[in-house]
VEXDREN-2710 file (C-alpha; in Angstrom, 1 decimal):
% VEXDREN-2710
k/r/px/py/pz
1/MET/35.2/15.2/49.2
2/ARG/34.4/14.8/53.0
3/VAL/34.2/17.8/55.4
4/LYS/34.0/17.6/59.3
5/LYS/32.1/19.8/61.6
6/LEU/33.9/22.9/63.0
7/GLY/33.2/21.6/66.5
8/THR/36.1/19.1/66.1
9/ILE/38.6/22.0/65.8
10/CYS/37.2/23.7/68.9
11/ALA/37.7/20.5/71.0
12/MET/41.3/20.4/69.9
13/ALA/41.8/24.0/71.1
14/VAL/40.3/23.2/74.6
15/PHE/42.6/20.2/74.9
16/CYS/45.7/22.2/74.1
17/LEU/44.8/24.8/76.7
18/SER/44.6/22.1/79.4
19/LEU/47.9/20.7/78.4
20/THR/49.5/24.1/78.7
21/SER/48.5/24.5/82.3
22/VAL/50.0/21.1/83.3
23/VAL/53.2/21.8/81.6
24/ALA/53.4/25.2/83.3
25/SER/53.2/23.7/86.8
26/ALA/55.8/21.1/86.3
27/GLU/58.4/23.4/84.9
28/GLU/58.2/26.3/87.2
29/SER/62.0/26.3/87.5
30/ASP/62.4/26.7/83.8
31/GLU/63.6/30.0/82.6
32/LYS/61.0/32.7/81.9
33/GLY/62.0/32.9/78.2
34/GLN/61.4/29.2/77.7
35/GLU/58.0/29.4/79.4
36/SER/56.9/32.3/77.2
37/LEU/58.0/30.5/74.0
38/TYR/56.1/27.4/74.9
39/GLY/53.0/29.4/75.8
40/THR/53.2/31.0/72.3
41/LEU/53.2/27.6/70.7
42/ILE/50.2/26.5/72.6
43/GLN/48.4/29.7/71.8
44/GLU/49.0/29.1/68.1
45/GLY/47.5/25.7/68.6
46/VAL/44.5/27.2/70.2
47/ASP/44.2/29.6/67.4
48/GLY/44.0/26.8/65.0
49/SER/47.1/27.8/63.0
50/ASP/47.9/25.9/59.8
51/GLU/51.1/24.5/61.4
52/ALA/49.2/22.8/64.3
53/ASP/46.4/21.7/62.0
54/ASN/48.8/20.0/59.7
55/ASN/50.9/18.5/62.6
56/GLN/54.0/20.3/61.5
57/GLU/56.8/20.0/64.1
58/VAL/58.2/23.1/65.9
59/ASP/61.7/22.7/67.5
60/VAL/61.3/24.8/70.6
61/TYR/64.1/23.3/72.7
62/SER/67.6/22.5/71.6
63/GLY/69.7/19.5/72.5
64/ALA/68.3/16.9/74.9
65/GLU/65.3/19.0/75.8
66/SER/64.0/18.7/72.3
67/GLY/63.1/15.0/73.0
68/SER/60.8/16.0/75.9
69/SER/59.2/18.5/73.6
70/GLN/58.6/15.9/70.9
71/ALA/57.1/13.6/73.5
72/ALA/54.7/16.3/74.6
73/ASP/53.7/17.0/71.0
74/GLU/52.9/13.3/70.4
75/SER/50.8/13.2/73.5
76/VAL/48.8/16.2/72.4
77/GLN/48.2/14.6/69.0
78/GLU/47.0/11.4/70.6
79/GLU/44.6/13.4/72.7
80/GLU/43.4/15.3/69.7
81/GLN/42.7/12.2/67.7
82/GLU/40.9/10.6/70.7
83/ASN/38.7/13.7/71.2
84/GLU/38.0/13.8/67.4
85/GLY/36.8/10.3/67.4
86/GLN/34.8/10.9/70.5
87/GLN/33.2/14.0/68.9
88/GLU/32.2/11.9/65.8
89/THR/30.7/9.3/68.1
90/GLU/28.8/12.0/69.8
91/GLN/27.3/13.4/66.5
92/THR/23.6/14.2/66.9
93/PRO/21.5/11.4/65.3
94/GLY/19.4/12.5/62.3
95/MET/21.6/15.4/61.4
96/VAL/23.7/15.7/58.2
97/SER/27.2/14.7/59.1
98/GLU/28.8/14.7/55.6
99/ILE/28.2/15.8/52.1
100/ILE/29.8/13.8/49.3
101/LEU/29.9/15.5/45.8
102/SER/30.4/13.6/42.5
103/GLN/33.5/15.7/41.9
104/ASP/35.3/18.5/43.7
105/SER/36.4/20.3/40.5
106/LEU/35.0/20.9/37.0
107/GLN/36.8/22.0/33.9
108/ILE/34.4/23.7/31.4
109/SER/35.2/24.6/27.8
110/VAL/31.7/25.2/26.4
111/LEU/29.5/28.1/27.4
112/GLU/25.7/28.1/27.9
113/THR/25.9/24.4/28.4
114/GLU/24.3/22.6/31.4
115/TYR/26.4/20.4/33.6
116/THR/25.0/18.1/36.3
117/VAL/26.8/17.6/39.6
118/THR/25.3/15.0/42.1
119/ALA/25.5/15.1/45.9
120/THR/24.7/12.6/48.6
121/VAL/24.5/12.9/52.4
122/ASN/24.6/10.3/55.2
123/ALA/21.8/7.9/55.0
124/ASP/20.4/8.6/58.5
125/ALA/20.0/12.3/57.9
126/GLU/16.4/13.3/58.2
127/ASP/16.6/16.5/56.2
128/LYS/18.6/15.8/53.1
129/SER/17.9/19.1/51.4
130/LEU/20.9/21.2/50.3
131/THR/21.6/24.7/49.2
132/TRP/23.8/25.4/46.2
133/VAL/25.4/28.9/45.8
134/SER/28.0/30.2/43.3
135/ASP/30.3/32.9/44.5
136/ASN/30.6/34.2/40.9
137/PRO/27.3/33.7/39.1
138/GLU/28.4/35.7/36.1
139/ILE/30.9/32.9/35.4
140/VAL/28.9/29.9/36.6
141/SER/25.3/29.9/37.8
142/VAL/23.2/27.3/39.6
143/LYS/20.2/26.8/37.3
144/SER/18.4/24.3/39.5
145/SER/19.1/22.0/42.5
146/ASP/17.5/19.4/44.7
147/ALA/18.5/16.9/47.3
148/GLU/20.4/14.8/44.7
149/GLY/22.3/17.4/42.9
150/ALA/22.3/20.6/40.8
151/VAL/22.5/21.8/37.2
152/LEU/25.3/24.3/36.5
153/THR/25.6/26.6/33.5
154/ALA/28.8/28.3/32.4
155/HIS/28.5/31.9/31.1
156/GLY/32.1/33.2/30.8
157/THR/35.7/32.4/31.3
158/GLY/37.1/32.4/34.9
159/THR/36.7/30.5/38.1
160/ALA/33.7/30.2/40.5
161/VAL/33.4/28.2/43.7
162/VAL/30.0/26.6/44.3
163/ARG/29.3/26.0/48.0
164/VAL/26.9/23.2/49.0
165/SER/25.3/23.6/52.5
166/ALA/23.1/21.4/54.6
167/ASN/19.7/22.9/55.4
168/ASP/19.2/21.2/58.8
169/GLY/21.4/23.5/60.9
170/SER/24.3/21.1/61.1
171/ASP/26.6/23.6/59.3
172/VAL/28.0/20.9/57.1
173/THR/29.3/22.2/53.7
174/ALA/31.2/21.1/50.6
175/GLU/32.7/23.0/47.8
176/LEU/33.2/22.6/44.1
177/THR/35.6/24.7/42.1
178/VAL/34.6/25.3/38.5
179/THR/37.1/26.6/36.0
180/VAL/35.9/27.9/32.6
181/SER/38.7/28.2/30.1
182/ASP/40.1/27.1/26.7
183/LEU/36.7/27.8/25.1
184/LEU/36.0/25.5/22.1
185/THR/35.8/26.8/18.5
186/GLY/35.1/24.5/15.5
187/LEU/33.6/21.0/15.5
188/TRP/33.7/19.1/18.7
189/GLU/31.9/16.2/20.4
190/ASN/29.5/17.3/23.1
191/PRO/31.7/17.8/26.2
192/ASP/29.0/17.1/28.7
193/GLY/28.6/13.5/27.3
194/GLN/24.8/13.7/27.5
195/ASP/24.4/13.6/23.8
196/THR/26.5/11.9/21.2
197/GLY/27.4/13.7/18.1
198/THR/29.6/16.5/16.8
199/TYR/28.6/20.2/17.2
200/TYR/29.8/23.5/15.9
201/TYR/31.2/25.9/18.6
202/VAL/32.4/29.5/18.4
203/ASN/34.2/30.7/21.6
204/GLY/32.7/28.0/23.7
205/ILE/29.1/28.6/22.5
206/ARG/27.3/26.0/20.5
207/GLN/25.9/27.6/17.3
208/ASN/22.3/26.9/16.6
209/ILE/22.8/26.9/12.8
210/THR/21.1/24.9/10.1
211/ASP/23.1/25.2/6.9
212/VAL/25.7/23.7/4.7
213/MET/28.8/25.8/5.6
214/LYS/32.5/25.8/5.3
215/ILE/34.4/25.1/8.5
216/ASN/38.2/25.0/8.5
217/GLY/38.2/24.5/4.7
218/THR/35.6/21.7/4.6
219/TRP/31.9/22.0/3.9
220/TYR/29.7/20.4/6.6
221/ASN/26.0/19.9/7.0
222/LEU/24.7/21.4/10.3
223/VAL/21.2/21.0/11.8
224/ASN/20.7/23.1/14.8
225/GLY/24.5/23.2/15.2
226/LYS/24.9/19.5/15.0
227/VAL/26.7/17.7/12.2
228/LYS/24.1/15.7/10.2
229/GLU/25.3/12.7/8.1
230/ASN/24.0/10.7/5.1
231/THR/21.5/13.1/3.6
232/VAL/20.9/15.8/1.0
233/ALA/21.0/19.3/2.5
234/GLN/20.6/22.9/1.3
235/ASN/22.5/26.1/1.4
236/ASP/22.2/29.3/-0.7
237/ASN/24.2/27.6/-3.5
238/GLY/22.0/24.6/-3.9
239/TRP/21.4/21.1/-2.5
240/TRP/24.3/18.9/-1.7
241/TYR/25.1/15.2/-1.1
242/ILE/26.3/14.7/2.6
243/ASP/28.4/11.7/3.3
244/SER/28.7/9.5/6.4
245/GLU/31.0/12.2/8.1
246/GLY/28.5/15.0/7.5
247/LYS/30.6/16.5/4.8
248/VAL/29.8/17.5/1.2
249/ASP/31.3/14.8/-1.1
250/PHE/32.1/16.7/-4.2
251/SER/33.4/13.5/-5.9
252/TYR/29.9/11.8/-5.6
253/SER/27.7/11.3/-8.6
254/GLY/24.6/9.2/-8.1
255/LEU/21.3/9.0/-6.2
256/ALA/21.0/10.2/-2.6
257/GLY/18.1/10.5/-0.2
258/ASN/16.7/12.9/2.4
259/HIS/13.4/13.3/4.1
260/ASN/11.9/14.8/0.9
261/GLY/12.9/11.9/-1.4
262/TRP/15.7/10.7/-3.5
263/TRP/17.8/13.0/-5.7
264/TYR/20.2/12.8/-8.5
265/CYS/23.6/14.4/-7.8
266/GLU/26.6/15.2/-10.0
267/ASN/29.9/16.2/-8.3
268/GLY/28.0/16.3/-5.0
269/LYS/25.3/18.7/-6.1
270/VAL/21.6/17.9/-6.9
271/GLN/20.9/18.4/-10.6
272/PHE/17.4/19.9/-10.7
273/ASN/17.5/20.1/-14.5
274/LYS/17.9/16.3/-14.8
275/ASN/15.1/14.5/-16.6
276/SER/16.2/11.0/-17.5
277/VAL/16.5/7.3/-16.4
278/VAL/19.6/6.9/-14.4
279/SER/21.3/4.0/-12.5
280/GLY/21.8/3.9/-8.8
281/THR/20.7/2.6/-5.5
282/VAL/17.5/3.8/-3.8
283/ASP/16.4/2.4/-0.5
284/GLY/18.9/-0.4/-0.8
285/ALA/17.6/-1.4/-4.3
286/TYR/19.9/-1.0/-7.3
287/GLY/18.3/-0.3/-10.6
288/TRP/17.6/2.3/-13.2
289/TRP/15.4/5.0/-11.8
290/HIS/13.1/7.7/-13.4
291/VAL/14.3/11.2/-12.5
292/VAL/12.2/14.3/-13.1
293/GLY/13.5/17.6/-12.1
294/GLY/16.4/15.9/-10.3
295/LYS/14.1/13.7/-8.2
296/VAL/13.2/10.1/-8.4
297/THR/9.4/10.0/-9.2
298/PHE/8.3/6.5/-8.1
299/ASP/5.7/6.7/-10.9
300/ASN/4.4/4.4/-13.5
301/THR/5.1/5.6/-17.0
302/VAL/7.4/5.3/-20.1
303/ALA/10.5/7.5/-19.8
304/ARG/13.6/8.3/-21.8
305/ASN/17.3/8.3/-21.4
306/GLY/20.2/8.3/-23.9
307/SER/19.7/4.6/-24.6
308/GLY/16.0/4.6/-25.4
309/TRP/12.5/4.7/-23.8
310/TRP/11.8/2.5/-20.8
311/TYR/8.9/1.1/-18.9
312/ILE/8.9/2.6/-15.4
313/ARG/7.1/0.8/-12.6
314/ASN/7.1/2.4/-9.2
315/GLY/9.9/4.7/-10.4
316/LYS/12.2/1.9/-11.6
317/VAL/12.8/0.2/-15.0
318/ASP/11.1/-3.2/-15.1
319/PHE/13.3/-5.1/-17.4
320/GLU/11.0/-8.1/-17.2
321/ALA/8.0/-6.2/-18.6
322/ASP/6.4/-7.4/-21.9
323/THR/3.3/-5.2/-22.1
324/VAL/1.7/-2.0/-23.3
325/ALA/2.3/1.0/-21.1
326/GLN/1.4/4.7/-21.1
327/ASN/3.0/8.0/-20.8
328/SER/1.8/11.5/-21.7
329/ASN/2.6/10.9/-25.4
330/GLY/0.6/7.7/-25.8
331/TRP/0.7/3.9/-25.2
332/TRP/3.7/1.9/-26.2
333/ALA/4.7/-1.7/-26.9
334/ILE/7.3/-2.8/-24.3
335/ARG/9.7/-5.7/-24.7
336/ASP/12.2/-6.5/-21.9
337/GLY/11.3/-3.2/-20.3
338/LYS/12.1/-1.1/-23.4
339/VAL/9.9/0.5/-26.1
340/ASP/10.2/-1.5/-29.3
341/PHE/9.9/1.0/-32.0
342/SER/10.3/-1.7/-34.7
343/TYR/7.2/-3.5/-33.6
344/THR/4.0/-3.6/-35.6
345/GLY/1.3/-6.0/-34.4
346/PHE/-0.8/-6.9/-31.4
347/LYS/0.5/-6.4/-27.8
348/GLU/-1.3/-7.3/-24.5
349/ASN/-1.5/-5.5/-21.2
350/HIS/-3.9/-5.9/-18.3
351/ASN/-6.6/-3.9/-20.2
352/GLY/-6.6/-6.1/-23.3
353/TRP/-4.9/-6.5/-26.7
354/TRP/-3.8/-3.5/-28.7
355/TYR/-2.8/-2.8/-32.2
356/CYS/0.6/-1.1/-32.5
357/GLU/2.5/0.4/-35.4
358/LYS/6.2/1.3/-34.9
359/GLY/5.8/0.5/-31.2
360/LYS/2.8/2.8/-30.6
361/VAL/-0.8/1.9/-30.0
362/GLN/-3.0/3.3/-32.9
363/PHE/-6.1/4.5/-31.1
364/ASN/-7.6/5.8/-34.4
365/LYS/-7.5/2.3/-35.9
366/ASN/-10.9/0.7/-36.8
367/SER/-10.4/-2.2/-39.0
368/VAL/-10.0/-6.0/-39.3
369/ILE/-6.3/-6.7/-39.0
370/LYS/-4.2/-9.8/-39.2
371/GLY/-2.0/-10.8/-36.3
372/THR/-1.4/-13.1/-33.3
373/VAL/-3.6/-12.7/-30.2
374/ASP/-3.4/-15.2/-27.3
375/GLY/-1.3/-17.4/-29.5
376/ALA/-3.9/-17.5/-32.4
377/ASN/-2.9/-16.0/-35.7
378/ASN/-6.0/-14.6/-37.5
379/TRP/-7.8/-11.5/-38.6
380/TRP/-9.0/-9.5/-35.6
381/HIS/-11.6/-6.8/-35.2
382/VAL/-10.0/-3.6/-33.9
383/VAL/-12.0/-0.7/-32.6
384/GLY/-10.2/2.4/-31.3
385/GLY/-6.9/0.4/-31.5
386/LYS/-8.2/-2.4/-29.3
387/VAL/-9.3/-6.0/-30.1
388/THR/-13.0/-6.1/-29.3
389/PHE/-13.7/-9.8/-29.0
390/ASP/-17.3/-9.1/-30.2
391/ASN/-19.7/-10.7/-32.6
392/THR/-20.5/-8.4/-35.5
393/VAL/-19.9/-7.5/-39.2
394/ALA/-16.8/-5.3/-39.6
395/ARG/-14.8/-3.7/-42.4
396/ASN/-11.3/-3.4/-43.7
397/SER/-9.9/-2.5/-47.0
398/ASN/-10.7/-5.9/-48.4
399/GLY/-14.4/-5.9/-47.5
400/TRP/-16.8/-6.6/-44.7
401/TRP/-16.3/-9.6/-42.5
402/TYR/-18.3/-11.7/-40.1
403/ILE/-16.6/-11.4/-36.7
404/ARG/-17.1/-14.1/-34.0
405/LYS/-15.4/-13.5/-30.6
406/GLY/-13.3/-10.8/-32.1
407/LYS/-11.9/-12.6/-35.1
408/VAL/-13.1/-13.4/-38.7
409/ASP/-14.9/-16.7/-38.9
410/PHE/-14.1/-17.9/-42.4
411/SER/-16.2/-21.0/-41.9
412/TYR/-19.5/-19.1/-41.5
413/THR/-22.1/-18.7/-44.2
414/GLY/-25.4/-17.1/-43.2
415/VAL/-27.0/-13.8/-42.2
416/ALA/-25.2/-11.7/-39.5
417/GLN/-25.8/-8.4/-37.8
418/ASN/-23.9/-5.2/-37.1
419/SER/-25.0/-1.7/-36.1
420/ASN/-26.0/-0.9/-39.8
421/GLY/-28.2/-4.0/-40.3
422/TRP/-28.2/-7.7/-41.2
423/TRP/-25.9/-8.9/-44.0
424/ARG/-25.5/-12.0/-46.2
425/ILE/-22.3/-13.7/-45.2
426/VAL/-20.5/-16.2/-47.5
427/LYS/-17.4/-17.9/-46.0
428/GLY/-17.0/-15.1/-43.5
429/LYS/-17.4/-12.2/-45.9
430/VAL/-20.4/-10.0/-46.8
431/ASP/-21.7/-10.8/-50.3
432/PHE/-23.0/-7.5/-51.6
433/ASN/-24.1/-9.1/-54.9
434/CYS/-26.6/-11.2/-53.1
435/ASN/-30.3/-10.6/-54.0
436/SER/-32.0/-13.6/-52.6
437/ILE/-33.6/-15.2/-49.5
438/GLU/-31.0/-16.5/-47.1
439/GLN/-31.0/-18.2/-43.7
440/ASN/-29.5/-17.7/-40.3
441/HIS/-30.4/-19.1/-36.9
442/ASN/-33.4/-16.7/-36.7
443/GLY/-35.1/-17.6/-40.0
444/TRP/-35.0/-16.8/-43.7
445/TRP/-34.5/-13.2/-44.9
446/TYR/-35.0/-11.2/-48.0
447/ILE/-31.6/-9.9/-49.1
448/ARG/-31.1/-7.0/-51.5
449/ASN/-27.5/-6.0/-52.4
450/GLY/-26.2/-8.2/-49.6
451/LYS/-28.4/-6.6/-46.9
452/VAL/-31.7/-7.7/-45.4
453/ASP/-34.4/-5.4/-46.6
454/PHE/-36.8/-5.1/-43.7
455/SER/-39.0/-2.6/-45.7
456/TYR/-39.9/-5.3/-48.2
457/THR/-43.2/-7.2/-48.2
458/GLY/-44.0/-9.3/-51.2
459/VAL/-42.9/-12.4/-53.0
460/ALA/-39.1/-13.0/-53.6
461/LYS/-37.0/-15.7/-55.0
462/ASN/-34.0/-17.8/-53.9
463/ARG/-32.5/-21.0/-55.3
464/ASN/-35.2/-23.0/-53.5
465/GLY/-38.3/-21.1/-54.9
466/TRP/-40.4/-18.0/-54.4
467/TRP/-41.5/-17.0/-50.9
468/ARG/-43.9/-14.8/-49.1
469/VAL/-41.8/-12.1/-47.5
470/GLU/-43.2/-9.8/-44.8
471/LYS/-40.9/-6.9/-43.6
472/GLY/-37.9/-8.7/-44.9
473/LYS/-38.6/-12.2/-43.4
474/VAL/-40.2/-15.2/-44.9
475/ASN/-43.6/-16.0/-43.3
476/PHE/-43.9/-19.8/-43.5
477/SER/-47.4/-19.7/-42.0
478/TYR/-48.8/-17.6/-44.9
479/ASN/-51.5/-19.2/-47.1
480/GLY/-53.2/-17.0/-49.7
481/VAL/-52.4/-14.6/-52.5
482/ALA/-49.4/-12.3/-52.5
483/THR/-48.0/-9.9/-55.1
484/ASN/-44.7/-8.7/-56.4
485/SER/-43.7/-6.7/-59.4
486/ASN/-44.3/-9.7/-61.6
487/GLY/-47.8/-10.3/-60.5
488/ALA/-50.0/-12.0/-57.9
489/TRP/-49.2/-15.5/-56.7
490/TYR/-50.8/-18.3/-54.9
491/ILE/-48.9/-19.0/-51.6
492/ARG/-49.0/-22.2/-49.6
493/ASN/-47.0/-22.4/-46.3
494/GLY/-45.1/-19.3/-47.3
495/LYS/-44.0/-20.5/-50.7
496/VAL/-45.4/-20.0/-54.2
497/ASP/-47.2/-23.2/-55.2
498/PHE/-46.4/-23.5/-58.9
499/SER/-48.2/-26.8/-59.0
500/TYR/-51.6/-25.2/-58.3
501/ASN/-54.1/-24.6/-61.0
502/GLY/-57.6/-23.5/-60.1
503/LYS/-59.5/-20.6/-58.7
504/VAL/-59.1/-18.4/-55.7
505/THR/-61.1/-15.6/-54.2
506/TRP/-59.0/-12.6/-53.5
507/ASN/-60.3/-9.3/-52.1
508/GLY/-63.8/-10.4/-52.7
509/ARG/-63.2/-11.3/-56.3
510/ALA/-62.7/-14.6/-58.0
511/TYR/-59.5/-15.3/-59.9
512/THR/-58.1/-18.1/-61.9
513/VAL/-54.7/-19.5/-61.1
514/THR/-52.4/-21.1/-63.6
515/ASN/-49.2/-22.7/-62.3
516/GLY/-49.4/-20.7/-59.1
517/LYS/-50.0/-17.3/-60.7
518/ILE/-53.2/-15.2/-60.5
519/ASN/-54.2/-14.7/-64.2
520/SER/-57.1/-12.1/-64.0
521/TYR/-56.4/-8.5/-63.3
522/SER/-58.6/-5.6/-64.1
523/ASN/-55.7/-3.9/-65.8
524/TYR/-52.3/-5.6/-65.5
525/SER/-50.5/-2.7/-67.1
526/MET/-51.8/-0.4/-64.4
527/PHE/-50.9/-3.0/-61.8
528/ARG/-47.3/-3.1/-62.9
529/LYS/-47.0/0.7/-62.9
530/ALA/-48.4/0.8/-59.4
531/GLN/-45.7/-1.6/-58.0
532/GLY/-43.0/1.0/-58.7
533/ILE/-44.8/3.9/-56.9
534/SER/-44.6/4.8/-53.2
535/SER/-47.3/6.7/-51.2
536/ASN/-47.3/8.5/-47.9
537/THR/-50.3/6.4/-46.9
538/ASN/-51.4/2.8/-47.4
539/TRP/-53.4/3.8/-50.5
540/LEU/-52.5/4.6/-54.1
541/ILE/-54.7/6.0/-57.0
542/LEU/-53.8/5.6/-60.7
543/VAL/-55.7/7.4/-63.5
544/ASP/-55.4/6.3/-67.1
545/THR/-56.6/9.3/-69.2
546/LYS/-56.5/7.4/-72.4
547/ALA/-58.4/4.4/-71.3
548/ASN/-60.5/6.5/-68.9
549/LYS/-59.9/4.1/-66.0
550/VAL/-59.3/4.6/-62.2
551/ALA/-57.5/1.9/-60.2
552/ILE/-57.2/2.1/-56.4
553/TYR/-54.6/0.0/-54.6
554/SER/-53.8/-0.8/-50.9
555/GLY/-50.5/-1.9/-49.5
556/SER/-47.0/-0.4/-50.2
557/LYS/-44.5/0.0/-52.9
558/GLY/-43.9/-3.2/-54.7
559/ASN/-46.7/-4.8/-52.8
560/TRP/-49.8/-3.0/-54.0
561/THR/-53.1/-4.9/-54.1
562/GLU/-55.9/-3.8/-56.4
563/LYS/-59.0/-2.8/-54.4
564/LYS/-61.1/-0.9/-57.0
565/TYR/-61.1/-0.5/-60.8
566/TRP/-63.7/1.9/-62.3
567/SER/-64.5/3.7/-65.5
568/CYS/-64.2/7.4/-65.4
569/THR/-64.4/10.5/-67.6
570/THR/-61.3/12.7/-67.9
571/GLY/-60.6/16.0/-69.6
572/ALA/-61.7/16.8/-73.1
573/ALA/-59.0/17.6/-75.7
574/GLY/-59.4/21.3/-75.1
575/THR/-59.4/20.9/-71.3
576/PRO/-57.2/18.0/-70.6
577/THR/-56.7/16.5/-67.1
578/VAL/-53.3/17.4/-65.6
579/LYS/-50.8/14.6/-65.7
580/GLY/-48.1/13.6/-63.2
581/TYR/-47.8/12.7/-59.5
582/PHE/-50.0/14.5/-57.0
583/THR/-51.5/14.0/-53.5
584/VAL/-55.0/14.0/-52.1
585/GLN/-55.8/17.4/-50.5
586/SER/-59.1/18.9/-49.4
587/LYS/-62.6/17.4/-49.7
588/GLY/-66.1/18.7/-49.8
589/PRO/-69.7/17.4/-50.1
590/SER/-70.6/19.3/-53.4
591/PHE/-70.1/22.2/-55.7
592/GLY/-71.6/23.7/-58.9
593/SER/-73.7/26.5/-60.5
594/GLY/-76.5/25.3/-62.7
595/TYR/-75.5/21.8/-61.9
596/THR/-74.3/19.9/-58.8
597/CYS/-71.2/17.6/-58.5
598/TRP/-71.3/15.5/-55.4
599/TYR/-68.4/14.3/-53.1
600/TYR/-65.3/16.1/-54.5
601/THR/-61.7/15.1/-53.6
602/GLN/-59.0/17.6/-54.6
603/PHE/-55.7/16.3/-55.9
604/TYR/-54.2/19.4/-57.6
605/GLY/-55.5/23.0/-57.8
606/ASN/-59.0/22.9/-59.4
607/TYR/-58.5/19.3/-60.5
608/LEU/-60.9/17.0/-58.5
609/PHE/-62.4/13.6/-58.3
610/HIS/-66.2/14.0/-58.1
611/SER/-69.5/12.6/-59.3
612/ILE/-71.1/12.9/-62.7
613/LEU/-73.2/16.1/-63.2
614/TYR/-76.6/16.2/-61.6
615/ASN/-79.3/18.9/-61.9
616/PRO/-78.9/21.4/-59.1
617/GLY/-79.4/19.8/-55.7
618/SER/-80.4/16.4/-57.0
619/LYS/-78.7/13.1/-56.6
620/THR/-81.1/11.3/-59.0
621/SER/-81.7/13.8/-61.8
622/VAL/-78.6/13.4/-64.0
623/GLN/-77.5/16.3/-66.2
624/ASP/-74.5/14.5/-67.8
625/GLY/-73.8/10.9/-66.8
626/ARG/-71.3/9.9/-69.5
627/LEU/-68.3/7.8/-68.4
628/GLY/-65.4/6.2/-70.3
629/ILE/-64.8/9.2/-72.5
630/ASN/-62.7/12.4/-72.5
631/ALA/-65.4/15.1/-71.9
632/SER/-64.7/16.9/-68.6
633/HIS/-63.2/20.3/-68.0
634/GLY/-60.2/18.5/-66.5
635/CYS/-61.7/16.8/-63.5
636/VAL/-62.1/13.1/-63.1
637/ARG/-65.8/12.2/-63.1
638/LEU/-67.0/9.0/-61.3
639/SER/-70.3/7.5/-60.5
640/LEU/-71.9/8.9/-57.4
641/THR/-71.2/5.7/-55.5
642/ASN/-67.5/5.6/-56.5
643/ALA/-67.0/9.4/-55.8
644/LYS/-68.4/8.9/-52.3
645/TRP/-66.2/5.9/-51.7
646/ILE/-63.1/8.0/-52.4
647/TYR/-64.5/10.8/-50.3
648/ASP/-65.1/8.4/-47.4
649/ASN/-62.0/6.2/-47.5
650/ILE/-59.0/7.8/-49.1
651/PRO/-57.0/9.9/-46.6
652/ARG/-55.1/13.2/-47.3
653/GLY/-51.5/12.6/-48.5
654/THR/-52.4/9.6/-50.7
655/LYS/-50.4/9.5/-53.9
656/VAL/-52.3/10.1/-57.2
657/TYR/-50.6/9.2/-60.5
658/VAL/-52.3/10.5/-63.6
659/TYR/-50.9/9.5/-67.0
END
């Protein structure tokens, strides 16, 4: 809309006044009534009446005179147009000469909504600022404005005129008529066109509602008053599937997503009590998905639906899986993505090979089990349900087996180890009947009841001969005499030399050897008894009360070596020496009243080893020096030298056997 300056109308009025004077002089002879009427016409023109401004024709004269009047009117109009053009040409440079609005009227049907109207002025205007004023701000108000336009806000129904005025003193204005009517109610697209979408209105006001609500019989999802499509949304009645039109789709059953995840719906509503594996499309991927509490979990587990238990990977059934997988109830054998409850055997996953029974890993299983692992059918060592691939000796109901790299090695014969010891293996199995000396890669070992006896030191036999054994192992570097329960033997390079006949010196004494065996013992019967007795020290004392002999041995059970063999005096018939197993206790230099016994060693109560009886305080004056008979009060009498040897060398705790 273009508006001219009021100065143009003023120029037209001046021109009309001049024309009136000319006409008055030329027509002095006209009648007074005619002159008066014409003057009234001119006056209306000067006053700027609507008829003059709109060039409406007034028929002042009748007949032929009307033509002269029409000619005069046309002359006036030509002058008026000429003056108007001259006035525009004479417009002051740099001033606003026109204001052009983007529209001269505006129909509003939404309240509290902002509408933008733009304005431009002539390019040469120096001050382009404008003032925007509403004549009815309760209907329409000007929120903000600048040189390029203004933002209008409707507040109620009715009409308001917004006047736009130049601020440079040029008095140029423009007007915009705003009509607010037919206010919207219901769902409508945004009328101002600034934002695409559908909004909910009540009496022209957009409702800032976030809810799933019923509008005109249909349930819509609103977010801040705007219809929101393709989601899952909530109201007081639950969570609902929203379709592409923003409506609840009560016919929909399946999976649907929102910003919180993916949800399982039935008849348009999320089923929070749903725990299953269901089919559907999630993020564009179709499959069977694990749902817990109505929501897709995207976990890794084993889950159930009406068709069975399934291996879930990232929330989805992996139908290609052939593995062992876990859930809260255990680990399961998976075939084609499904738990195979009929399966018993070995199954692999990224952690190893596992033993399963009826589809479930048996973590309490510790055995040797037959099955196929990595394509090899064999007997495998299982510990805690898992194949160990170790090297050991392990057990099942059929016996103990040598395991090499996790499986029974039926080709192996030798000596092998587990946490309980070393064992004799024959064709992969422990031979508990073995009592021999057998070999492995570390040497030859003394086996007793199938197990290496590391406590044994002596002479033991295998099919190849008799051998010197030290702490369970054959010592091939040994040369000398060694004993076992059968006697003492001449050893050469760790083996009894049955071809040797001659003499040897052993423990400072000379012995004869016949076919490898030492023939001379002080008392072979005592020696045999000693081999079956253990002691808490490396020493052992035997007392034969019938023969009145004392033998002292060093070594250990089954490997005692005679060190001393003496005559003694034991208890008389009325005061016999106590019999049985005892241990060395306290010692003392002497005792006696009316006599002296030197170097006593206690072995039980008042029963002692001590010297023969000397006169008080003497070691040379013998009171009773008899040996080899039963004559004491119960003690074991020895020569002074022998009593001192026991006193000096035999420690407390040494076993004493009296018989």
